[in-house]
MOPAC internal coordinates of N, CA, C and O (Angstrom, degrees):
PM7 1SCF
backbone

  N    0.0000 0     0.00 0     0.00 0    0    0    0
  C    1.4488 1     0.00 0     0.00 0    1    0    0
  C    1.5270 1   108.12 1     0.00 0    2    1    0
  O    1.2310 1   120.31 1   -52.92 1    3    2    1
  N    1.3024 1   117.01 1   127.08 1    3    2    1
  C    1.4592 1   121.89 1  -178.99 1    5    3    2
  C    1.5243 1   110.14 1   -76.79 1    6    5    3
  O    1.2310 1   121.03 1   -39.30 1    7    6    5
  N    1.3183 1   115.63 1   140.70 1    7    6    5
  C    1.4585 1   120.74 1   178.19 1    9    7    6
  C    1.5222 1   109.38 1   -72.19 1   10    9    7
  O    1.2310 1   121.29 1   -43.68 1   11   10    9
  N    1.3185 1   115.13 1   136.32 1   11   10    9
  C    1.4607 1   119.41 1   178.03 1   13   11   10
  C    1.5201 1   108.52 1   -90.60 1   14   13   11
  O    1.2310 1   120.39 1   -41.10 1   15   14   13
  N    1.2994 1   116.87 1   138.90 1   15   14   13
  C    1.4622 1   121.37 1   179.47 1   17   15   14
  C    1.5269 1   109.04 1  -104.31 1   18   17   15
  O    1.2310 1   121.49 1   -37.41 1   19   18   17
  N    1.3177 1   114.75 1   142.59 1   19   18   17
  C    1.4530 1   121.39 1  -179.21 1   21   19   18
  C    1.5215 1   109.27 1  -121.76 1   22   21   19
  O    1.2310 1   121.16 1   -29.61 1   23   22   21
  N    1.3182 1   115.39 1   150.39 1   23   22   21
  C    1.4594 1   119.02 1   171.29 1   25   23   22
  C    1.5256 1   107.80 1   -74.89 1   26   25   23
  O    1.2310 1   120.39 1   -15.58 1   27   26   25
  N    1.3028 1   116.86 1   164.42 1   27   26   25
  C    1.4651 1   120.71 1   178.44 1   29   27   26
  C    1.5278 1   110.19 1   -58.43 1   30   29   27
  O    1.2310 1   120.59 1   138.86 1   31   30   29
  N    1.3227 1   116.48 1   -41.14 1   31   30   29
  C    1.4646 1   121.09 1  -179.71 1   33   31   30
  C    1.5320 1   110.78 1   -63.75 1   34   33   31
  O    1.2310 1   120.11 1   136.81 1   35   34   33
  N    1.3140 1   117.40 1   -43.19 1   35   34   33
  C    1.4696 1   121.43 1   178.79 1   37   35   34
  C    1.5254 1   110.97 1   -65.22 1   38   37   35
  O    1.2310 1   120.86 1   137.48 1   39   38   37
  N    1.3198 1   115.96 1   -42.52 1   39   38   37
  C    1.4646 1   119.86 1   179.70 1   41   39   38
  C    1.5202 1   110.83 1   -64.04 1   42   41   39
  O    1.2310 1   120.28 1   136.15 1   43   42   41
  N    1.3182 1   117.07 1   -43.85 1   43   42   41
  C    1.4654 1   120.60 1   177.98 1   45   43   42
  C    1.5236 1   111.41 1   -61.32 1   46   45   43
  O    1.2310 1   120.28 1   144.13 1   47   46   45
  N    1.3186 1   117.08 1   -35.87 1   47   46   45
  C    1.4633 1   120.88 1   179.63 1   49   47   46
  C    1.5289 1   111.63 1   -68.19 1   50   49   47
  O    1.2310 1   120.06 1   153.42 1   51   50   49
  N    1.3186 1   117.49 1   -26.58 1   51   50   49
  C    1.4661 1   121.26 1  -179.94 1   53   51   50
  C    1.5319 1   113.13 1   -81.24 1   54   53   51
  O    1.2310 1   120.03 1   160.01 1   55   54   53
  N    1.3188 1   117.56 1   -19.99 1   55   54   53
  C    1.4645 1   120.66 1  -175.17 1   57   55   54
  C    1.5249 1   114.55 1   -54.84 1   58   57   55
  O    1.2310 1   118.58 1   136.74 1   59   58   57
  N    1.3298 1   120.32 1   -43.26 1   59   58   57
  C    1.4693 1   118.67 1   179.44 1   61   59   58
  C    1.5323 1   113.19 1   -59.71 1   62   61   59
  O    1.2310 1   119.97 1   153.06 1   63   62   61
  N    1.3134 1   117.67 1   -26.94 1   63   62   61
  C    1.4643 1   121.64 1   179.21 1   65   63   62
  C    1.5284 1   111.47 1   -86.40 1   66   65   63
  O    1.2310 1   121.09 1   143.17 1   67   66   65
  N    1.3227 1   115.52 1   -36.83 1   67   66   65
  C    1.4619 1   119.92 1  -175.10 1   69   67   66
  C    1.5215 1   113.51 1   -81.43 1   70   69   67
  O    1.2310 1   120.05 1   145.14 1   71   70   69
  N    1.3127 1   117.50 1   -34.86 1   71   70   69
  C    1.4644 1   120.38 1  -175.04 1   73   71   70
  C    1.5297 1   112.40 1   -55.58 1   74   73   71
  O    1.2310 1   118.51 1   129.76 1   75   74   73
  N    1.3374 1   120.44 1   -50.24 1   75   74   73
  C    1.4696 1   119.10 1   179.37 1   77   75   74
  C    1.5291 1   112.96 1   -61.65 1   78   77   75
  O    1.2310 1   120.46 1   143.66 1   79   78   77
  N    1.3141 1   116.72 1   -36.34 1   79   78   77
  C    1.4651 1   120.44 1   179.02 1   81   79   78
  C    1.5218 1   110.07 1   -65.96 1   82   81   79
  O    1.2310 1   120.60 1   137.21 1   83   82   81
  N    1.3239 1   116.45 1   -42.79 1   83   82   81
  C    1.4644 1   120.16 1   179.89 1   85   83   82
  C    1.5255 1   111.61 1   -65.77 1   86   85   83
  O    1.2310 1   119.96 1   141.83 1   87   86   85
  N    1.3328 1   117.69 1   -38.17 1   87   86   85
  C    1.4627 1   120.41 1   176.36 1   89   87   86
  C    1.5270 1   110.52 1   -64.15 1   90   89   87
  O    1.2310 1   120.51 1   140.37 1   91   90   89
  N    1.3265 1   116.63 1   -39.63 1   91   90   89
  C    1.4625 1   120.64 1   178.49 1   93   91   90
  C    1.5268 1   110.59 1   -65.52 1   94   93   91
  O    1.2310 1   120.26 1   137.86 1   95   94   93
  N    1.3134 1   117.11 1   -42.14 1   95   94   93
  C    1.4639 1   120.86 1   177.58 1   97   95   94
  C    1.5205 1   110.15 1   -60.58 1   98   97   95
  O    1.2310 1   120.53 1   137.12 1   99   98   97
  N    1.3330 1   116.59 1   -42.88 1   99   98   97
  C    1.4660 1   120.09 1   179.76 1  101   99   98
  C    1.5270 1   110.93 1   -62.05 1  102  101   99
  O    1.2310 1   120.19 1   136.64 1  103  102  101
  N    1.3328 1   117.25 1   -43.36 1  103  102  101
  C    1.4618 1   120.90 1   179.28 1  105  103  102
  C    1.5296 1   110.85 1   -65.14 1  106  105  103
  O    1.2310 1   120.01 1   137.31 1  107  106  105
  N    1.3197 1   117.59 1   -42.69 1  107  106  105
  C    1.4643 1   120.72 1   178.44 1  109  107  106
  C    1.5275 1   111.43 1   -64.01 1  110  109  107
  O    1.2310 1   120.34 1   142.79 1  111  110  109
  N    1.3216 1   116.95 1   -37.21 1  111  110  109
  C    1.4707 1   120.71 1   176.67 1  113  111  110
  C    1.5234 1   109.97 1   -63.62 1  114  113  111
  O    1.2310 1   120.40 1   138.73 1  115  114  113
  N    1.3155 1   116.84 1   -41.27 1  115  114  113
  C    1.4641 1   120.85 1   177.66 1  117  115  114
  C    1.5313 1   110.24 1   -61.68 1  118  117  115
  O    1.2310 1   120.20 1   134.67 1  119  118  117
  N    1.3200 1   117.23 1   -45.33 1  119  118  117
  C    1.4640 1   121.02 1   178.28 1  121  119  118
  C    1.5242 1   110.71 1   -62.72 1  122  121  119
  O    1.2310 1   120.28 1   139.17 1  123  122  121
  N    1.3023 1   117.07 1   -40.83 1  123  122  121
  C    1.4602 1   122.14 1   178.59 1  125  123  122
  C    1.5229 1   110.34 1   -60.58 1  126  125  123
  O    1.2310 1   120.79 1   133.88 1  127  126  125
  N    1.3221 1   116.10 1   -46.12 1  127  126  125
  C    1.4626 1   120.24 1   179.85 1  129  127  126
  C    1.5264 1   111.34 1   -62.17 1  130  129  127
  O    1.2310 1   120.33 1   139.91 1  131  130  129
  N    1.3265 1   116.98 1   -40.09 1  131  130  129
  C    1.4642 1   120.43 1   177.80 1  133  131  130
  C    1.5264 1   110.93 1   -63.49 1  134  133  131
  O    1.2310 1   120.18 1   137.63 1  135  134  133
  N    1.3115 1   117.25 1   -42.37 1  135  134  133
  C    1.4638 1   120.90 1   178.55 1  137  135  134
  C    1.5248 1   111.09 1   -62.65 1  138  137  135
  O    1.2310 1   120.39 1   138.73 1  139  138  137
  N    1.3174 1   116.86 1   -41.27 1  139  138  137
  C    1.4681 1   120.02 1   178.74 1  141  139  138
  C    1.5272 1   111.01 1   -63.22 1  142  141  139
  O    1.2310 1   120.35 1   140.98 1  143  142  141
  N    1.3291 1   116.93 1   -39.02 1  143  142  141
  C    1.4628 1   120.46 1   177.11 1  145  143  142
  C    1.5260 1   110.55 1   -63.48 1  146  145  143
  O    1.2310 1   120.66 1   136.44 1  147  146  145
  N    1.3283 1   116.34 1   -43.56 1  147  146  145
  C    1.4665 1   120.26 1   179.44 1  149  147  146
  C    1.5246 1   110.66 1   -63.58 1  150  149  147
  O    1.2310 1   120.13 1   139.12 1  151  150  149
  N    1.3031 1   117.35 1   -40.88 1  151  150  149
  C    1.4659 1   121.09 1   178.29 1  153  151  150
  C    1.5194 1   110.10 1   -62.06 1  154  153  151
  O    1.2310 1   120.56 1   136.15 1  155  154  153
  N    1.3205 1   116.53 1   -43.85 1  155  154  153
  C    1.4635 1   120.23 1   179.63 1  157  155  154
  C    1.5245 1   110.67 1   -62.04 1  158  157  155
  O    1.2310 1   120.16 1   136.85 1  159  158  157
  N    1.3286 1   117.30 1   -43.15 1  159  158  157
  C    1.4647 1   121.05 1   178.87 1  161  159  158
  C    1.5295 1   111.05 1   -63.48 1  162  161  159
  O    1.2310 1   120.53 1   135.73 1  163  162  161
  N    1.3279 1   116.60 1   -44.27 1  163  162  161
  C    1.4592 1   119.85 1  -179.80 1  165  163  162
  C    1.5234 1   111.43 1   -66.78 1  166  165  163
  O    1.2310 1   120.38 1   144.64 1  167  166  165
  N    1.3082 1   116.87 1   -35.36 1  167  166  165
  C    1.4649 1   120.27 1   177.64 1  169  167  166
  C    1.5179 1   110.74 1   -62.72 1  170  169  167
  O    1.2310 1   120.62 1   138.52 1  171  170  169
  N    1.3191 1   116.41 1   -41.48 1  171  170  169
  C    1.4680 1   119.87 1   178.05 1  173  171  170
  C    1.5238 1   110.90 1   -63.75 1  174  173  171
  O    1.2310 1   120.66 1   139.16 1  175  174  173
  N    1.3280 1   116.34 1   -40.84 1  175  174  173
  C    1.4664 1   120.12 1   179.99 1  177  175  174
  C    1.5224 1   111.06 1   -64.57 1  178  177  175
  O    1.2310 1   120.16 1   137.89 1  179  178  177
  N    1.3242 1   117.29 1   -42.11 1  179  178  177
  C    1.4606 1   119.03 1  -177.83 1  181  179  178
  C    1.5228 1   111.47 1   -70.96 1  182  181  179
  O    1.2310 1   119.87 1   149.49 1  183  182  181
  N    1.3177 1   117.85 1   -30.51 1  183  182  181
  C    1.4628 1   120.23 1   177.92 1  185  183  182
  C    1.5192 1   111.89 1   -69.69 1  186  185  183
  O    1.2310 1   120.75 1   149.65 1  187  186  185
  N    1.3199 1   116.18 1   -30.35 1  187  186  185
  C    1.4631 1   118.98 1  -176.90 1  189  187  186
  C    1.5247 1   112.37 1   -82.73 1  190  189  187
  O    1.2310 1   119.97 1   173.51 1  191  190  189
  N    1.3195 1   117.67 1    -6.49 1  191  190  189
  C    1.4726 1   120.09 1   178.97 1  193  191  190
  C    1.5004 1   111.93 1   -86.35 1  194  193  191
  O    1.2310 1   120.10 1   180.00 1  195  194  193

């Protein structure tokens, strides 16, 4: 898929739509990372039993 190029004006116009989505992605990534840490900790606990 070819990357689409935007003018500065077009990109600025998209920011109000993209910013909330990007913040949500960042929060979901943080939650994902926390879950992976918890899984790793639980895996260690179950191996030691």
